[in-house]
KEFITOR-649953 format. One record per residue (C-alpha): x, y, z; residue number from 1; residue in one letter. Coordinates in steps of 0.1 Angstrom, whole numbers, plus 5000, padded with zeros to 4 digits. Example, Ala and Ser with C-alpha at 12.3 -4.5 7.8 and 13.67 -1.06 7.14 Angstrom:
2
<r x="5123" y="4955" z="5078" nr="1" rest="a"/>
<r x="5137" y="4989" z="5071" nr="2" rest="s"/>
//
This chain:
55
<r x="4583" y="4667" z="6463" nr="1" rest="x"/>
<r x="4595" y="4636" z="6474" nr="2" rest="x"/>
<r x="4575" y="4613" z="6492" nr="3" rest="x"/>
<r x="4582" y="4599" z="6531" nr="4" rest="x"/>
<r x="4583" y="4563" z="6539" nr="5" rest="x"/>
<r x="4547" y="4550" z="6540" nr="6" rest="x"/>
<r x="4532" y="4514" z="6544" nr="7" rest="x"/>
<r x="4500" y="4499" z="6531" nr="8" rest="x"/>
<r x="4475" y="4473" z="6548" nr="9" rest="x"/>
<r x="4444" y="4453" z="6536" nr="10" rest="x"/>
<r x="4423" y="4465" z="6568" nr="11" rest="x"/>
<r x="4420" y="4502" z="6583" nr="12" rest="x"/>
<r x="4435" y="4506" z="6617" nr="13" rest="x"/>
<r x="4426" y="4534" z="6641" nr="14" rest="x"/>
<r x="4435" y="4570" z="6634" nr="15" rest="x"/>
<r x="4453" y="4567" z="6602" nr="16" rest="x"/>
<r x="4481" y="4593" z="6595" nr="17" rest="x"/>
<r x="4489" y="4597" z="6558" nr="18" rest="x"/>
<r x="4499" y="4624" z="6535" nr="19" rest="x"/>
<r x="4484" y="4634" z="6499" nr="20" rest="x"/>
<r x="4517" y="4630" z="6483" nr="21" rest="x"/>
<r x="4520" y="4596" z="6494" nr="22" rest="x"/>
<r x="4482" y="4588" z="6484" nr="23" rest="x"/>
<r x="4492" y="4606" z="6450" nr="24" rest="x"/>
<r x="4523" y="4584" z="6448" nr="25" rest="x"/>
<r x="4505" y="4553" z="6453" nr="26" rest="x"/>
<r x="4477" y="4560" z="6429" nr="27" rest="x"/>
<r x="4501" y="4566" z="6402" nr="28" rest="x"/>
<r x="4521" y="4533" z="6412" nr="29" rest="x"/>
<r x="4488" y="4515" z="6407" nr="30" rest="x"/>
<r x="4483" y="4531" z="6371" nr="31" rest="x"/>
<r x="4520" y="4523" z="6359" nr="32" rest="x"/>
<r x="4531" y="4491" z="6377" nr="33" rest="x"/>
<r x="4511" y="4464" z="6367" nr="34" rest="x"/>
<r x="4526" y="4441" z="6395" nr="35" rest="x"/>
<r x="4511" y="4464" z="6422" nr="36" rest="x"/>
<r x="4478" y="4470" z="6403" nr="37" rest="x"/>
<r x="4472" y="4431" z="6402" nr="38" rest="x"/>
<r x="4484" y="4430" z="6438" nr="39" rest="x"/>
<r x="4457" y="4451" z="6450" nr="40" rest="x"/>
<r x="4431" y="4443" z="6424" nr="41" rest="x"/>
<r x="4395" y="4443" z="6441" nr="42" rest="x"/>
<r x="4411" y="4453" z="6475" nr="43" rest="x"/>
<r x="4410" y="4487" z="6494" nr="44" rest="x"/>
<r x="4445" y="4495" z="6506" nr="45" rest="x"/>
<r x="4448" y="4520" z="6535" nr="46" rest="x"/>
<r x="4477" y="4540" z="6535" nr="47" rest="x"/>
<r x="4498" y="4550" z="6569" nr="48" rest="x"/>
<r x="4531" y="4570" z="6571" nr="49" rest="x"/>
<r x="4558" y="4551" z="6586" nr="50" rest="x"/>
<r x="4574" y="4570" z="6616" nr="51" rest="x"/>
<r x="4608" y="4583" z="6607" nr="52" rest="x"/>
<r x="4638" y="4572" z="6629" nr="53" rest="x"/>
<r x="4648" y="4599" z="6655" nr="54" rest="x"/>
<r x="4609" y="4615" z="6652" nr="55" rest="x"/>
//
């Protein structure tokens, strides 16, 4: 199943909108991609779905 576009922020904003597939994708990237893991080490990223054009 393909993921939808998403963004991650260092601090939460009200009413996060996210999908489990994107959360799983980001978790997998943290495990596999060393650069991604180092970027977010010791932080608490919050995922938000990006609005798709035309929605």
